[in-house]
Structures are given as structure tokens and as C-alpha cells.
C-alpha positions as a printed Julia matrix, in Angstrom:
481×3 Matrix{Float64}:
 143.12  201.75   81.72
 143.66  200.72   85.11
 142.82  197.31   86.39
 140.18  199.2    89.26
 138.69  200.99   85.92
 137.83  197.62   84.62
 136.75  195.89   87.3
 134.05  198.76   87.97
 133.47  199.04   84.48
 132.95  195.39   84.4
 130.82  194.96   87.48
 128.67  197.7    86.29
 127.5   195.99   83.06
 126.5   192.86   84.97
 124.55  194.64   87.24
 122.56  196.4    84.01
 122.99  193.24   82.27
 120.85  191.65   84.73
 118.39  194.26   85.45
 117.72  194.28   81.72
 117.34  190.26   81.64
 115.22  190.24   84.34
 112.71  193.11   82.42
 112.46  190.62   79.22
 111.04  187.96   81.59
 109.22  189.37   84.61
 105.34  188.96   84.45
 104.31  192.8    83.78
 102.42  195.19   86.09
 103.25  196.81   89.62
 103.17  193.88   91.72
 106.01  192.34   89.3
 107.56  195.71   89.45
 107.53  196.79   93.36
 107.16  193.01   95.04
 108.75  190.37   92.57
 105.04  188.98   91.78
 104.95  187.67   95.68
 107.61  184.75   94.55
 111.0   185.42   96.59
 112.26  182.0    97.87
 113.51  181.49  101.19
 116.94  182.21   99.72
 116.21  185.33   97.96
 114.39  186.76  101.28
 117.91  186.13  102.72
 120.01  187.63  100.09
 118.05  190.64   99.82
 117.79  191.21  103.49
 121.69  190.73  104.01
 121.86  192.83  100.74
 119.78  195.6   102.61
 121.36  195.56  106.03
 124.87  195.48  104.52
 125.14  198.7   102.81
 126.97  202.16  103.5
 126.68  202.02  107.41
 127.28  198.37  107.99
 130.98  198.73  105.88
 132.19  201.82  105.43
 130.0   203.24  108.13
 131.16  201.07  110.73
 134.81  201.43  109.67
 134.69  204.74  109.81
 133.22  204.21  113.61
 135.77  201.98  114.29
 138.69  204.08  113.22
 137.35  206.54  116.67
 135.95  203.88  119.14
 137.56  200.25  117.62
 136.18  196.73  117.66
 132.62  197.38  119.11
 131.61  199.96  116.43
 130.87  195.81  114.54
 127.74  195.65  117.23
 126.03  198.37  114.16
 125.74  195.16  112.14
 125.46  192.86  115.67
 122.03  194.95  116.35
 120.74  194.37  112.72
 121.32  190.96  112.8
 119.16  190.71  115.75
 116.71  192.75  114.76
 116.4   190.35  111.46
 116.1   187.02  113.89
 113.48  189.16  115.86
 111.53  190.12  112.64
 111.75  186.56  111.14
 110.32  185.18  114.51
 107.54  187.18  115.21
 106.46  189.67  112.42
 107.62  188.65  109.03
 105.36  185.56  108.41
 102.23  187.6   109.85
 102.81  190.33  107.36
 102.91  188.13  104.51
 100.17  186.0   105.44
  98.03  189.55  105.57
  99.12  190.04  102.17
  99.95  193.76  102.58
 102.69  195.57  100.94
 103.57  198.23  103.35
 102.72  199.1   106.88
 100.96  202.45  106.08
  98.53  200.37  104.12
  98.0   198.32  107.2
  97.56  201.1   109.25
  94.16  201.67  107.11
  93.36  198.33  107.3
  92.6   198.84  111.09
  92.78  202.55  111.91
  92.15  205.07  109.44
  93.1   207.37  106.49
  95.14  209.76  108.36
  97.4   207.11  109.89
  98.13  205.61  106.7
  98.98  208.92  105.15
 101.59  210.22  108.12
 102.76  206.76  108.29
 103.52  206.88  104.44
 105.05  210.84  105.22
 107.29  209.35  107.34
 108.48  205.92  106.28
 109.74  208.04  102.65
 111.77  210.59  105.04
 113.76  207.2   106.74
 113.68  205.85  103.15
 115.53  209.58  101.7
 117.94  209.56  104.86
 119.32  205.84  104.04
 119.52  206.13  100.44
 121.83  209.39  100.68
 124.0   208.05  102.85
 124.72  205.17  100.25
 125.63  207.88   97.95
 128.13  208.85  100.23
 129.65  205.55  100.8
 129.76  205.12   97.28
 131.43  208.73   96.94
 134.07  207.34   98.55
 134.82  204.38   97.41
 134.87  205.87   93.47
 136.96  208.65   94.57
 139.53  206.46   96.44
 139.56  203.79   94.03
 139.78  206.24   90.75
 140.94  209.68   92.13
 141.97  210.65   88.83
 138.58  210.2    87.71
 136.18  210.75   90.48
 135.71  213.34   92.97
 133.86  212.35   96.41
 131.1   214.19   94.88
 131.66  212.91   91.19
 131.64  209.56   93.1
 128.23  210.61   95.02
 126.92  211.12   91.04
 128.05  208.0    89.64
 126.55  206.26   92.35
 123.59  207.57   92.22
 122.7   207.31   88.2
 123.88  203.49   89.03
 121.81  203.2    92.04
 118.79  204.66   90.51
 119.0   203.26   86.47
 119.13  199.7    88.18
 116.4   200.32   89.88
 114.49  201.97   87.4
 115.31  199.0    84.91
 114.68  195.74   86.23
 112.79  196.81   89.77
 112.87  194.27   92.74
 113.52  190.82   91.07
 116.14  193.1    89.27
 117.75  194.11   93.01
 116.79  190.48   94.14
 119.2   188.54   91.63
 121.85  191.54   91.62
 122.26  191.05   95.22
 123.11  187.25   94.72
 126.02  188.91   93.27
 126.28  191.63   95.59
 126.09  189.95   98.63
 128.57  187.04   97.33
 131.36  189.63   95.96
 130.81  191.74   99.58
 131.79  188.55  101.62
 135.17  187.96   99.53
 136.18  191.14   99.65
 135.73  192.56  103.19
 137.37  188.85  104.28
 140.01  189.55  102.07
 140.87  192.9   103.13
 140.53  192.56  106.54
 143.0   189.18  106.67
 145.2   190.91  103.94
 145.52  194.19  106.04
 146.3   193.08  109.19
 149.07  190.73  107.56
 150.26  193.81  105.91
 150.94  195.48  109.37
 152.83  192.77  110.68
 149.39  190.56  112.34
 146.95  190.87  114.81
 149.44  190.93  118.01
 151.59  193.84  115.93
 148.46  195.36  115.29
 147.25  195.56  118.72
 150.48  196.76  119.93
 150.29  199.84  117.85
 146.93  201.16  118.66
 146.15  203.8   120.73
 144.65  202.55  124.19
 144.71  199.4   122.83
 142.69  197.87  125.54
 139.32  199.8   124.77
 140.36  199.73  120.61
 140.65  195.71  120.53
 137.93  194.89  122.36
 134.33  194.02  121.15
 132.64  195.8   123.83
 134.99  198.56  125.54
 134.95  201.11  123.11
 131.0   201.77  123.07
 128.61  202.54  126.28
 126.34  199.5   126.7
 123.7   201.76  126.44
 124.43  203.03  123.2
 124.83  199.19  122.29
 121.84  198.13  123.75
 120.53  201.05  122.3
 121.48  200.21  118.61
 119.8   196.81  119.31
 116.68  197.99  120.09
 116.81  200.37  116.91
 117.37  197.65  114.92
 114.66  195.51  116.06
 112.5   198.52  115.99
 113.03  198.98  112.41
 112.95  195.99  110.83
 109.48  195.27  111.78
 107.85  198.62  110.13
 110.76  199.97  107.74
 109.59  199.64  104.14
 112.35  197.83  103.16
 112.7   195.11  105.31
 108.85  194.9   105.13
 108.66  194.74  101.21
 111.08  191.89  101.23
 108.79  189.97  103.61
 105.75  190.91  101.61
 107.38  189.62   98.4
 108.04  186.38   99.83
 106.71  183.04   97.91
 104.72  182.28  101.51
 105.0   183.1   105.03
 107.09  180.01  105.81
 109.65  181.58  103.08
 109.5   184.95  104.84
 110.02  183.66  108.28
 112.96  181.74  107.53
 114.7   183.7   105.3
 114.92  186.34  107.87
 116.28  184.29  110.44
 118.68  182.62  107.7
 119.94  186.7   106.57
 120.1   187.32  110.73
 123.26  184.44  110.48
 124.43  186.1   107.62
 124.56  189.77  108.81
 126.1   189.35  112.04
 129.68  189.01  111.12
 130.26  191.59  108.91
 130.75  194.59  111.16
 133.63  193.18  113.32
 135.32  192.0   110.18
 134.55  195.9   108.89
 135.53  196.91  112.19
 138.87  195.34  111.49
 139.88  197.31  108.72
 138.93  200.39  110.6
 141.67  199.85  113.41
 144.08  199.1   110.48
 143.41  202.37  109.34
 143.76  203.8   112.78
 147.2   202.22  112.88
 148.26  203.32  109.17
 146.89  206.96  108.94
 147.36  208.29  112.32
 147.18  211.5   111.69
 143.78  211.18  109.54
 141.48  213.72  111.33
 137.95  212.35  112.13
 136.51  214.11  109.63
 137.77  212.14  107.17
 137.25  208.96  108.64
 134.9   207.71  106.19
 137.68  207.3   104.11
 139.18  204.74  106.33
 138.0   201.5   104.61
 139.01  203.04  100.97
 142.48  203.68  102.17
 143.28  200.18  103.4
 142.09  198.55  100.73
 143.59  201.21   97.93
 146.82  200.19  100.06
 146.86  196.36   98.88
 147.48  195.33   95.35
 146.04  196.36   92.64
 143.74  193.52   91.42
 142.75  192.74   95.29
 142.27  196.37   95.51
 140.03  196.82   92.96
 137.99  193.7    93.9
 137.36  194.75   97.48
 136.37  198.39   96.7
 133.94  196.72   94.01
 132.92  194.79   96.84
 132.35  197.51   99.0
 130.24  199.35   96.28
 127.93  196.5    95.43
 127.08  196.81   99.31
 125.64  200.46   98.66
 124.25  199.01   95.46
 122.22  196.23   97.39
 120.87  198.74   99.96
 120.47  202.14   97.9
 118.38  199.95   95.01
 116.46  198.32   98.05
 115.35  201.7    99.83
 114.58  202.96   96.12
 112.1   200.65   95.53
 110.94  200.88   99.15
 110.19  204.93   98.31
 108.65  204.04   95.09
 106.14  201.33   96.53
 105.25  203.75   99.6
 103.95  206.21   97.01
 102.83  204.51   94.48
 100.43  201.95   96.77
  99.94  204.65   99.6
  99.54  207.88   97.83
  99.38  207.8    93.93
  96.86  204.54   93.88
  94.96  205.47   97.4
  94.34  208.85   97.02
  95.33  210.62   93.52
  94.32  207.8    91.21
  92.2   205.04   92.38
  91.5   203.55   89.22
  95.04  203.77   87.71
  96.27  200.98   85.16
  98.66  198.35   85.82
 100.97  199.89   83.35
 100.41  203.36   84.68
 101.12  202.68   87.9
 104.31  200.93   86.83
 105.35  204.43   85.11
 104.42  206.37   88.51
 107.0   203.79   90.49
 109.71  204.58   88.13
 109.51  208.26   88.16
 109.16  207.8    92.3
 112.63  206.39   91.75
 114.21  209.06   89.78
 112.85  211.64   91.75
 113.58  210.41   95.09
 117.33  209.49   94.24
 117.82  212.81   92.96
 116.29  214.56   96.18
 118.07  211.59   98.35
 121.21  212.99   96.29
 120.8   216.81   97.11
 120.89  215.31  101.17
 123.96  213.12  100.75
 125.7   216.65   99.86
 124.74  217.72  103.52
 125.2   214.38  105.96
 127.4   213.89  108.39
 128.34  210.86  109.97
 126.8   207.37  108.51
 126.22  205.27  111.28
 124.82  208.13  113.35
 122.62  209.59  110.72
 121.51  205.81  110.3
 120.69  205.26  113.45
 118.56  208.51  113.91
 116.76  208.15  110.61
 115.91  204.35  111.76
 114.74  205.58  115.14
 111.91  207.24  113.33
 110.15  203.91  112.85
 109.56  203.39  117.07
 105.95  204.91  116.44
 105.04  202.51  113.55
 106.65  199.71  115.38
 104.46  200.7   118.63
 101.35  200.72  116.41
 102.23  197.39  115.27
 102.39  195.58  117.94
  99.24  196.43  119.93
  97.77  195.93  117.15
  98.63  192.9   116.41
  98.77  191.59  120.55
  96.8   194.39  122.54
  94.14  195.09  119.89
  91.44  196.13  122.92
  93.68  198.87  123.65
  93.68  200.4   120.17
  91.72  203.03  118.76
  90.65  204.96  115.5
  93.11  207.4   116.05
  95.77  205.7   117.58
  98.12  205.32  114.31
  98.06  208.85  113.51
  98.44  210.38  116.88
 101.5   207.92  117.87
 103.08  208.89  114.51
 102.83  212.2   114.56
 104.07  212.17  118.63
 107.1   210.6   117.14
 108.26  212.74  114.36
 107.89  215.61  116.95
 109.69  214.17  119.37
 112.29  213.27  116.84
 112.33  216.98  115.78
 112.57  218.19  119.14
 115.51  215.93  120.0
 117.67  217.36  117.37
 116.47  221.05  116.93
 118.7   223.33  118.86
 117.39  225.08  121.69
 114.63  222.59  122.42
 113.14  221.88  125.92
 114.13  218.42  125.18
 117.81  219.19  125.03
 118.46  219.51  129.05
 116.67  215.7   128.95
 119.02  214.15  126.67
 121.5   212.8   129.28
 118.6   210.84  131.34
 117.76  209.24  127.89
 121.51  208.39  128.17
 121.83  210.56  125.09
 120.32  207.96  122.78
 116.75  209.21  120.59
 115.8   205.82  120.86
 115.4   205.87  124.58
 113.19  209.1   124.52
 110.81  207.91  121.39
 109.96  204.61  122.53
 108.57  205.72  126.26
 106.48  208.61  124.23
 105.37  206.41  121.61
 104.03  203.96  124.18
 102.56  207.34  126.63
 100.53  208.84  123.35
  98.87  205.32  122.0
  97.99  204.45  126.35
  96.67  208.09  126.18
  94.97  207.76  122.82
  92.99  204.65  124.05
  91.72  206.58  127.23
  90.53  209.73  125.35
  89.45  208.26  121.93
  86.51  205.49  122.5
  86.06  204.58  118.37
  87.52  200.88  118.49
  89.68  200.28  115.15
  87.61  198.09  112.48
  87.41  194.39  112.94
  89.31  193.25  109.87
  89.31  189.66  109.16
  92.74  188.66  108.22
  93.22  186.79  105.2
  95.59  184.45  106.19
  97.21  181.73  103.47
  98.05  178.3   104.05
 101.77  178.02  103.97
 103.02  176.57  101.79
 106.61  174.06  102.53
């Protein structure tokens, strides 16, 4: 049995062991399964948000992009970092104090039932896109680590089985505690991979001298247009405030202070990861110059497998840990959205806590299998991720107006703004749509298109709809220091 296979098997056994242990000790009921009984500390919020952020796109996807554009690909994580800090400063504490569990639930509290339904549908689609990308990266890693055992698709199937299994057993507590192991392993793995791979090609100066167009590839800003970098930052600030994954950890914190401080700490932890992984991507450009861009998702796995077997096995296990941490959190988010916003709200409002947990677990399995099919048909990891996260624009627009300009809010604002945001995304990517000719006006970045149409829609509704939003007295808990 190879060293790499032993390492992967031990890691899988550890994760399932944590899940079984958590299941035996955790509180019963849907609040424990979906929200860890709202007991996450600052540190647990921070490692969970970091685990959510540092997934397929932040590691394998960044290296894939760096293979083409250079170090500037690391701004994907830089943008995530800024989004987490903004979430901590402006929204995490508020969401925890309101004691909601999803943004669609927040919408119904202030707007109407239609707003809750369309918000839940949009977020479930986003969760599906993100989960499918974790399978892609998992397939790339396992097929590189154990090519005699896994093909690319076989690796995706194995990844899906582990991601679904861990989430199914232990819920959010399992994901949370597993992330302590995963985030530690991720940092050890990527730092070692970057330093050792640079050393293997002769050091930094030798690496730069061998790069094509080194002035661009070795620069942290030159490889991507400023509009793309700024666009990524706007996307990440947008999604951290309303995507279910980030929202879930804020809502699961033990109090508002833990939510706020956990996000700020997570932002500091996330920032360096992208640039470290981008270094591995440019090393791959030097080591495998003939590798086509269509295979660039293999850039990081191929470089890591060029290291010695023990180090390579540990490091690729760390990359897989990144996918595990993100996929489990996203699957939990999808289960929460369906259980709280659809099943308990419309299908069976009187459901028992025991049955609600069963429904949540069934949702994890169904979403996991459907998104595996998505993974077989997805394209570039980072570009697909940015597109999916841009769908949160309408939700964040509504959230901001509700908190800071409630006088402009109307009962139908959430529904129409979210609907227009979804339609805008469809038109942006639909071949032959009337929007195609306007893309250069928006720097070919969908986020610059989404924000104006969502804000305009919200303001138009405020003029045309005379029904003001509900006057809801927010239940703000006292912060426990």
C-alpha cells in the first residue's frame, strides 16, 4: 500500500471519527444539527469561516488561474478576506442578535412570503454551484495522488461520498470541529508545497527568470485588470453578507461579539492563502510549460506530486482538507435553507424536531448527488465560483436597504429585486441575449451589471408599491463578553 493511500485513509478515518464522536455528544434536534445549538466561540467561528473560504477555488482554483495569469490570481483570497472583515464589521453581529437562521427568514420577517421563497431558491442554486466545484477539485487531487485507484471522475465520486457522509453524521458541530484539523493541515501543506517547489526549480530568482512574461506573471497585480480585482472584492463583500454558508456561522455563534470577532479573525487568516497557492501555480507553469489551460486544474496536484512521497501525500491531503471543509459547510447551508425556509415553513409547519433532522439529512444526500452531476459539467473553477457568488447581489442589496434605509423598503421589494437579479444573471450568460453587446460597458464582469439593476429595481419598487415593510421589533440579545 502506498504512503499516499495510507495518509488519505487515515485522514478520512479521522474525519469520520470526529463526526461519530460529535453525534454521540451533541444536543438533539434541528438547532443542534443545523446551527451547533448556537454555541460557536470566536475561534470556532474563525476556523469555520476560514475552512469555508479556503476550498477548491481558493487552492486548486487559484493555482489553476495563476498558471495563466500569474501571482495576481491570489487576489481571489484577498477579496474573500476583505469580505469576511466587512461582514464582521457591519453584519455578523446584527444577524446573530436577530436570532434568524437564514436570509430568506429575515426577508419574510420584514417583507413577504414570496421574498422568502425566491431568496431560498436563489441561495440553494448558489450552494449547488459551490459544492460542485469542491467535487471537481477533489477529483483532481485524488486522481493525482492515487492515479492507479482514481480517475478524475472517480475522484469526484469518492470526494462526494466523504463530503456527504461527514455532513450526514455530525451536522454543523462535526463540520466545525473537523475544520480545526483541516485548517491546520491546509496551512502546513500549502506553505510546505510553495517553499519546497520553489526550491526545486532553483529558488525564486530562477523561477522568475524561467516564467514567460515574468514582469506580469511574477507581479501580484499586473496579471489581472484592476476591474477584475475590484470586481472580485465587490463579489466577496456581497456574498459574505447573504450567502447561506457565511450567514450560518454568524447565526451559530454563541453571541454577537463572537460572530463579529470571529469574522474579523477569519479575514486575517484567509488573506495569505491565495498568494501562497498562486506561487505553486506559477511553479507549475515553469515545470509543465506544455500543459494546456484546459488541464490547468491539475497544476497544483502535479507540482505537489513531484515532491517526496510523504510530503506530497500530506500536502495533497491538505488540499483535499480544503475541499472537505468548504463542501461540508455548503451542504449544511443547503440543508438549512430547505428545512427552515421550505419544509418547516410551507410543507409541514408542525414537524417534530426529530423528523426535521431526518429531513435535513435527506436534503444533504439529495443536494450532494445533484451537485455531483453539476461537477461533471462545470468549467473553470474560479470563474464559475465568481458567477455563482454574484447571484447574492440582490439579497445583499435588500439587506442593506432594510438595515440602513428602511423608509425606502416596500413589501414586494425583496421579491422583485431578487427576481430581477436572477433574470440578469441568466441574460448575462445566455448566448444571443440582448445583454451580450453591453458586456464591455460593465468591464465584462457580471457584478458590475448586477448591482446597478438590483439597486434600480429596489428604488423603482419603492415608488410603485405603497405598502411599507412590516414594523418588526428586532430581538437583540445582550452580548456576553
